[in-house]
N, C-alpha and C positions, 0 to 999 in steps of 0.2 A: 060525806065524798056526793059529788053531782048526781044524778042519773044521767046523761051521758055521754058519750066519748068521744072529743073531739081531737082528731092531728090536725094539728099544721104544719102545715109546709115551712118546708125551711127557705123552699124556692122563692115566696114569694110573701109569706106570712100568711094565706088565705087558711082558710078553711077546708082542706083537701075530702075528709071522711068522715061521717060524723054517721055515728052507730048507738044505741040503748045498749046499756049495762045487763047481763042476766040478771033476773031477781031471784027469788028463792026457790019460786016454783020454776025456771028456766036450768037452775044448779040442779035439784032435787032428781028432776025426769033424766039431764043427761047421765047422775049416776046410775040412774036405777035402770037405763036403757043402756050401759058401758056394762055392770054388772049381768044382764042375764046374756047380752051378746056373747063377752070371755064365755061364759059355760058352753057355747058353742063355738064361736071361733076356736080357742083350743084343740080341737076335734079336726076342723078343715084342716088337709094333708098342708106338707110345707110346699109341694108343688102348685097346688091351687093360692095357697098364701102367694107364692111368689108372680103367680100370672096374674091376679089382682093388682099388685103392688107395682110389679112392672106397665100397666096398663096404664094406673095412674102416672107415673112417672111421663109417659107417653103424653099422657093429656098436657103436662105440665110444660112439656119443651113441643108441645102443637104452639101452647100460648106465651110462649118466650117474647115475641116484641112488647104482644100491650103489658105482661108482668113487668118486662125490666121498666117501663112506663110509670108502672104505678111504684116499683124502686126507686127511681127517681124522685116526684112527687112528695113521696110519703117521707125521705129519711136524705135527701141530696144529692143521692150518687151522680157522676155526670152519666148521661145516658150511656154515653159509648162505651161506660164498661159496663152499666147495668145487666145487660144479657148473661153478663160471663157467671151471672150469679146462678143461673139456672144448669148452666152447664156443669157447675162444681155439685150443683144438689144432683143431677144424673147421676154423674159419676160419683156420688160416694154411694146413691141409693142401688148403685146398678150394682155397684160393689155387694156390699150388703146384703143385696139379696142373693149373691153367687156362692158367698162364705156359709151364709146361714146353716143349710142341711149338714155340713160337714162339725160348725161351732155350738149348735144344739143335736147333734146324734148321740143316741146314748154310748156313754164310755164304759167299757167293757173291763171290769176286773180280769186280773188272769184265771187262768183257768184253773179249778179244783175239781176236785173228784166228786158226784154227787152235787156239788151245788151251778145253781144259775146268778151270775152275782154280774151286777151292772146301777149306773147310774143315770139315770133319766134326769132331764135337764128342763123342768114343769112350767107354762108361763107364771108368773106372778099375777095378773087377774087384770087393775086397771091402773094404767102408767096413766098420770096428771107430766104435763109437758108444760113449763113455761120458759118462752125464748123472748129474743132480745131483738133489739130493730136494728143493728148494724149489720150484721147479715143474716135478715129475715128467716130463710129456707135455709141457707147451709149449716148455720147455727141447729136450725130445728130439725132438718132433715137427720142428723144423727141418731138422733132417736126415735124419732118417730117411725121409721123404715123398720128397725132391727125389733127393736116392740112390737111394733106388728108382724112379723117374721117369724118373733117370738112365739105368738100366736095369743097376745096382749091385746088388750084395747085399749085406745088413746083418748082424752082429753086433752086439746091443746089451748094453752092463756097466751097469745099471743102479745107483744107490748102492742099499746094503747096509740105508738108512733105507726105502726107498720100491722094493723089489725086487716089486711087486706090480702097478709098475707095464711093469714089462719082461711080467711076463705076460698082462698086459691086453691089450697090441700082441699077443703072440702067440697071445693066442683071436680077436681080431677078425682077424688075417690068415689063420688058418687055416678063418673062415669064411666068406672073403672067397674062396676056393680059392687064394690063390697058396700058386705051386706047391710043393713040396718044398725048404727050404736057402734059399731067396731072403730070408728072412729068420727067426733065429733071435736065443736071450740064452740071455748066460749066468750063472750068477752067481760073484764071483770073488772072490778074495783079490786085494789089493795085488800081489803077488810072481804071483800067474798073469796080474793087470793086463797088464803088465809083460811079461812072459812072451809075449802075445801082438800087444802091437803092435811087437817087433822082430820077431815070424814075415815071412819075406819073402815068404807069402799074403798079409797083408794090406795092401792098396794107400792107403790112406786114414785116419788117424785123426782121428776128432771131439771135442775132450774141453770139457765146460761143467764151471767151475768154480773151484777159489782160485789163486791165482799158485801157490804151494807145488808144488799139483798141476799147474800147466801145467808147471813147472820141470821133473818129471817125466815125463813125456810125451816133452817135448821129448828132453831125455837120455835116456830109454828110444829113440825115434826116430833120437835121433843115425847120422847114416852110411846110412843106408838110403836115400835122397834121396827121399822121399815125404812127401806132402801134410799136413800137423799143421794141423788148426783150432783154437784157443785162443778159449775163449770164458771168458772172465777174472771179477777183479774187479772192482767199483767205489765210488769214494764221491762221490757225484752229486750237482754243486750247482746253485742256484735263484738265482737274482736278481729280487726284487721291487724295480721302477723309481718312481718314485713316481708315476707316470704308470698303475698297475695299477689293476683293479677290485680291493681289497684283501680283499674279503666271498668272489668267486670265489678270487682266490687262495690264502684262509685253507684253503676249503674243501678245494681238490685237493692244495696241498702237505701238509696234514695227512694227509691218505688217500695221499699218495706215499708221505709218510714213516712209515705206521705199519701200511701194506697188511703180512698177510701175516706178523707184527709184527716187520718191518722187514729181514725175510729173503727181501731183493730185489737182486740184481748192479745194476738199475738203480734201487732204490729213493733216494729225495731221503733223504743225509745230511747235509749244509750247505746253511745258508741265507743269502745276505748281503740286505739291506734298508737302500732309501734310506732317512736320515735324517728326511724330510721324512713317511714315514707308518709309520717305527718302530716304532710306537709303540702306534699303530690295530693293526699288523699283531700284533707277541706277544700284547695281548690277545685279541685274537682266536680266534688261534692255541692259547695255552695252553686258553683256555675251551672251544674246541672238540674237543682231544687232552684233556681232564678228562674225557668225556664218553663214552668206551669203557667197554667192558664186558668186565674180565678173567674170565675164566673156563674152565669146561671146554668145550671147542670141541664138545662134539658135544651142548650146546642152544640152542637155533636163538638165545635174545636174546645170546649172546653175542658181541662185535663183534672183541676181540684176544685170540687163541688162545695156548696157551704158545710160547715155543720150541720149537727142535725139543732140546735135550738141556738139563739143568741147568747143563753145563758154558759152554754159548754165551751162558745169562742172565749166568753169576757173571765170564765175559769182561767184557760189555758191560757192568756193575755198576761194575766196576776202572774203563773208561774211566770213566764217571760221576764216579766216587770220587775219581780223581787230577783231573780237571778244576775240581771244587769243592776240590781243596786247593790246583791251585794259582791258584784267583780266579773259578772260574765260577760263574755262579748257578746253581742247579735251581728251576725253576719249580711242578714239581708235585709233591705228598706222597707219595708208594709209601702211606704212610697212608690215604689214602684209595682205593685200591685192595685191596679185604681178599684177598684172593688169592693178592696178588705176596707170596713170600716166598724170601726167601736160601736157595740151595743147590737151587729147585728153577726147575722153566723157566718157571714163571709167574712175571710182571715189569711190570709196571705201565711206559706210555709217559713217556717223559722230557722235557723241552725245556730246553733250557742257553743262558743268555742269561752277556754278559761274558765269552767264549771269546778264541782268538787262536788262529794256525797253529801256537803253543808246544805246545798239547795235541794227545795222540793222536785223542781225541776230533773233532780235524775233520782230520785228517790221514789215517790208517790205519783201513782199513774196519769197521766196528761190526758190522754184519747183524746190527743189532735194535732195539728200538722208542725211539732217544734219536736227536735233531737240533740241534747247534750254532745256534746265532742271532748274526749278527754284523751288525754298525751298519756301513751306507759312506756316501758323500759324491758318488760319481760313479761313471759308467758304466767310468773308464778303472781303478779302483779294484775294482770287484766283476771287471771282467775280470780281472787280475793273481791278486785270488785264486781267481780260478774254477780259471784256470790251476796254480796254486799246488799241483798234487798230483802223483803219481808215476802214475795212474789216469785214464783218459779213455774211458769208456763212453756218457755221456749226459749233457747242464747244458741247463737252462729257464731260459728269461727270462718275464716278465711281465709286459705291457705291453699298452698300446692305441695305440702308434706304430710299425707294420707297418715301415718304415723300418730302425728303431732296434735292431727285433731281428733284421733281414738285417743289418744293420752289425756287430752287435755278435755273431751266430753267426758271421761271418768270421775274427773274432779269437779261436775260446775251441776249442783244442784236446779234441775229445772225438769220438765216431763218428755223435751223432746231439744233433743239437740240437732245442728243442722251444720252439713261442710258446703260453705257456698252454694249458701241457700237461706232462704229468711221469708215468714210469710203463711206459710203453705199447711196444708193436712193431706196425710197421702192417707184415702179410703185403708191402706193395708195396712196401717199401724195404727197402736193404741194413742188414743187424742186425751193426753191426758197432765196436770198438772201437781207442782206442790207444793207445800208454804199456803201463802193466802192466793192461790193461784187454783184449791181446788180441791175436788175428793172425788175420784170416783175415774170410769173410762167409760169414754166411746171412740164408735172405728173398731175395725180389725174385727179378728174372728172370737178378743180379748170384749169387746165390745157387746158381748151379749151376754156374759158370765154376770152383769150387773141385773139384767133383764127378767132372769131366769130364777128356779133355786132349785136347787138338788135335790133329786128324792131317790133313797138308797135301793134295791129292792134284793134280797138278800131270801133265795130260792134253795130250797133241800128238795130237792128233785127226786132223790134216790133214800127210801127208810129200811 
């Protein structure tokens, strides 16, 4: 590995950030500080932890505009949308702070004469957070704030594509007065990341990223008997029933497929539409997708920015090419998007029909601005196709029949089931996945379960 981290901006190919990777001395020092701080931090009252975390969020919100600019330059999201990341961070953080007292309060057993019995939810110690670039704050806050609120210390390793996110957290926690060692970050290469996962001083690992990345984390943690949270990929489906509000479904599914240039783990990557409304849906969807403005994301008029790197865009182009070669039909002419250019991260949105599950574009994660749409004739067929995936992060149904939405949802293998919504995380609900979309849970009160360990107190008070 190289000794320096270099963040290449997808905006123009320039080096936007350059940092030194942490060396063994840096790593050893961070771990020592985290362990020592954990002994003190776990004794700090929940009220004081809440005040400190709240002040840190205040500090980040105050820097919303410069943070938004950094997001745009680091990973390519259009500036008109980038500040929304900080809004989402604030929503999730404040919710997790608010639910912490109830989530980690002692669980009382039923009364028994002569005994005091309860379960205490104790902090684990050192939590190692490995965060991705596509939503640099929204993904990381899911663990950082509840880990701290639960009494743990945190070491953050952020993606080399968005290293400034880690530095922004550190600045905010420092401004809030968080004690030394309670939150730290390290810029790490892959080898150093594995070394920390294997270190006996780390008590929990929270990883958000690809399936291969999750496999690496599991392998590195094997035999350590610690908790590992894995939030991995998705190939999230939507089903448009004949009774759906088509205009509403079109508007929201286009956004769900192409926001962030499709680089969302819970973005819409495949759609199944009832034959009775298929033609109307296709016409509306294609028309709206064609209205995106692809270009430099620092321009406020741009609505579709570049993908994170040219190689990622060419991977999606290859998926599209293979599908078309196998009989799919592409409905959008990339030539109508002047900024689209093979070999660059600038890629036009694409809508494919005449697709099937023999095509990789319908089964393998694309993580880009492409969606395949299939016609179906029944709920049963839609359920079968939606479940025909090795992923299970989110799925949605578009219908005005609430009973049907619940009934179909019970049959879908997914972590989150939506009706008339998609591509959204509600901090009051558990964020989780099934199959190769991962293991574990963040957000909601249940998000605290993996960040604490139960300790039973069985006290005989009368002898």
